[in-house]
VEXVOKOL-215344 format. One line per field, with one value per residue: residue in three letters; x, y, z of N, C-alpha, C, O in turn. Coordinates in pm, whole numbers, plus 50000, padded with zeros to 5 digits. Atoms other than C-alpha are relative to their C-alpha. Layout:
N
r <- ALA_...
n.x <- X_...
n.y <- Y_...
n.z <- Z_...
ca.x <- X_...
ca.y <- Y_...
ca.z <- Z_...
c.x <- X_...
c.y <- Y_...
c.z <- Z_...
o.x <- X_...
o.y <- Y_...
o.z <- Z_...
This chain:
76
r <- MET_ARG_ASN_THR_LEU_GLY_ASP_LEU_ASN_ASN_HIS_LEU_PHE_ALA_GLN_LEU_GLU_ARG_LEU_ALA_ASP_GLU_GLU_LEU_THR_GLY_GLU_LYS_LEU_ASN_GLU_GLU_ILE_SER_ARG_ALA_ARG_ALA_VAL_THR_SER_VAL_ALA_SER_GLN_ILE_ILE_ALA_ASN_GLY_SER_LEU_VAL_LEU_GLU_ALA_ARG_LYS_LEU_VAL_ASP_ASP_ARG_MET_ASN_ALA_ASN_THR_THR_ILE_PRO_LYS_MET_LEU_GLU_GLY
n.x <- 49869_49910_49860_49905_49863_49957_50048_49913_49872_50018_50009_49869_49916_50055_49953_49859_49993_50035_49888_49884_50028_49903_50068_50067_49911_50064_50116_50050_49908_50023_50129_49980_49919_50097_50087_49915_49993_50130_50014_49906_50055_50111_49942_49931_50103_50062_49902_49994_50122_49981_49902_50066_50091_49920_49948_50116_50033_49895_50027_50117_49962_49918_50084_50091_49923_49977_50133_50032_50117_49969_50079_50107_49954_49922_50077_50039
n.y <- 50039_49890_50022_49964_49989_50136_50036_49929_50071_50127_49964_49961_50120_50072_49932_50030_50138_49998_49946_50095_50111_50000_50038_49880_49926_49920_49915_50042_49941_49859_49976_50019_49886_49887_50028_49980_49856_49954_50050_49926_49863_50008_50037_49883_49911_50060_49989_49856_49970_50062_49919_49877_50031_50024_49873_49925_50059_49956_49858_49998_50047_49894_49881_50033_49995_49855_49938_49907_50037_50083_49963_50095_50094_50108_50074_50128
n.z <- 49953_49976_50038_49893_50049_50020_50131_50095_50001_50075_50141_50050_50018_50115_50121_50009_50049_50145_50075_50000_50086_50110_50125_50046_50097_50103_49967_49868_49903_50004_49931_49858_49952_49992_49888_49882_49977_49950_49866_49922_49986_49907_49873_49940_49953_49882_49888_49962_49927_49870_49926_49964_49892_49879_49958_49945_49870_49906_49972_49915_49867_49938_49971_49891_49873_49971_49979_50108_50086_50117_50118_50035_50102_49938_49899_50054
ca.x <- 37100_37358_37701_37999_38367_38423_38209_38412_38732_38590_38496_38842_39012_38771_38862_39231_39175_39003_39293_39541_39369_39652_39402_39248_39391_39312_38969_38859_39165_39103_38739_38856_39113_38838_38610_38897_38939_38572_38573_38880_38718_38399_38600_38809_38494_38347_38672_38689_38327_38404_38701_38490_38224_38492_38647_38300_38231_38563_38480_38138_38287_38547_38287_38047_38324_38374_37998_37956_37665_37675_37576_37246_37422_37635_37360_37274
ca.y <- 03750_03996_04024_04048_04129_03754_03705_03969_03787_03462_03635_03785_03448_03283_03548_03486_03112_03185_03401_03126_02878_02791_02657_03004_03170_03422_03592_03392_03511_03869_03844_03713_03992_04244_04079_04084_04456_04514_04298_04479_04819_04723_04556_04867_05074_04830_04834_05217_05236_04995_05206_05521_05358_05242_05589_05747_05502_05590_05961_05906_05712_05981_06258_06077_06046_06422_06487_06663_06658_06395_06509_06352_06190_05978_05869_05509
ca.z <- 29074_29198_29040_29274_29239_29276_28964_28783_28881_28742_28414_28380_28431_28184_27929_27997_27936_27604_27495_27588_27358_27115_26860_26825_26516_26246_26261_26566_26757_26647_26767_27105_27139_27063_27318_27573_27522_27581_27892_28022_27962_28148_28427_28476_28517_28767_28970_28957_29073_29359_29460_29453_29674_29921_29935_29985_30269_30433_30400_30552_30841_30901_30888_31119_31375_31343_31392_31057_30808_30534_30184_30069_29777_30013_30252_30212
c.x <- 50088_50142_50089_50141_50060_49956_50086_50139_49988_49991_50136_50089_49948_50046_50148_50019_49963_50109_50121_49976_50088_49937_49927_50095_49915_49885_49945_50087_49977_49869_50021_50079_49907_49905_50080_50015_49875_49980_50090_49947_49888_50052_50067_49900_49935_50099_50009_49879_50009_50095_49937_49900_50076_50054_49888_49964_50100_49977_49883_50036_50081_49914_49902_50075_50033_49871_49973_49883_50048_49919_49895_50046_50069_49920_49950_49899
c.y <- 50126_49966_50050_50017_49862_49950_50066_49928_49869_50032_50036_49879_49914_50061_49969_49860_49992_50054_49908_49877_50004_49962_50119_50079_50088_50088_49968_50061_50148_50041_49986_50112_50121_49984_50024_50149_50056_49956_50079_50142_50005_49969_50115_50096_49947_50014_50146_50037_49943_50079_50131_49979_49982_50135_50088_49948_50043_50146_50016_49963_50104_50120_49974_50002_50141_50074_50109_49947_49923_50053_49896_49894_49878_49921_49872_49938
c.z <- 50005_49963_50112_49935_49983_49858_49890_49988_49917_49848_49938_49978_49888_49870_49973_49944_49855_49917_49994_49915_49878_49865_49939_49910_49909_50054_50137_50109_50010_50071_50151_50055_50012_50121_50129_50031_50057_50145_50095_50026_50104_50142_50069_50059_50128_50119_50043_50079_50142_50086_50045_50118_50130_50054_50061_50135_50107_50037_50092_50143_50074_50042_50115_50134_50037_50024_49900_49920_49879_49882_49965_49907_50060_50105_49935_50078
o.x <- 50079_50196_50055_50163_50151_50031_50121_50192_50077_50052_50168_50161_50028_50082_50187_50108_50023_50136_50203_50066_50069_49996_49882_50201_49792_49899_49907_50033_49973_49859_49966_50052_49915_49876_50024_50010_49881_49932_50048_49957_49889_50011_50054_49925_49904_50058_50015_49891_49970_50073_49961_49893_50035_50048_49907_49935_50063_49988_49889_49998_50060_49933_49874_50020_50063_49872_49937_49845_50149_49798_49921_50008_50063_49968_49912_49855
o.y <- 50212_49865_50145_49982_49846_49882_50004_49911_49833_49964_49998_49873_49851_49991_49946_49839_49916_50002_49916_49794_50090_49985_50110_50125_50081_50154_50059_50109_50203_50143_50066_50153_50195_50081_50080_50191_50140_50034_50114_50193_50090_50033_50133_50151_50023_50042_50174_50112_50011_50093_50177_50061_50034_50158_50156_50027_50074_50182_50095_50030_50131_50176_50064_50038_50170_50197_50219_49831_49960_50072_49776_49778_49769_49820_49869_49828
o.z <- 49917_50008_50183_49819_49902_49789_49790_49878_49839_49766_49825_49878_49817_49775_49859_49862_49780_49809_49902_49902_49792_49760_49825_49952_49908_50157_50211_50209_50120_50139_50227_50168_50110_50190_50223_50147_50146_50227_50206_50138_50193_50240_50190_50166_50220_50232_50163_50176_50237_50206_50157_50209_50233_50175_50162_50225_50219_50154_50186_50238_50193_50150_50195_50237_50153_50038_49940_49934_49819_49896_49978_49921_50003_50155_49818_50046
């Protein structure tokens, strides 16, 4: 199965719902806050990676239109 940005969005909203649970208190709340920080950290990296891929694609498209050589690393 392949994860998508839509899946990430669903995970983030699910985490938000868990944090909004008013019955969550004490140690359980602290655990959920810790989990939310971890999820946020990973999500930020996924989003940054997606942005990098998009920028690379734009660069490749611009370079191809200019008839220049594409670095091997960016060939797909």
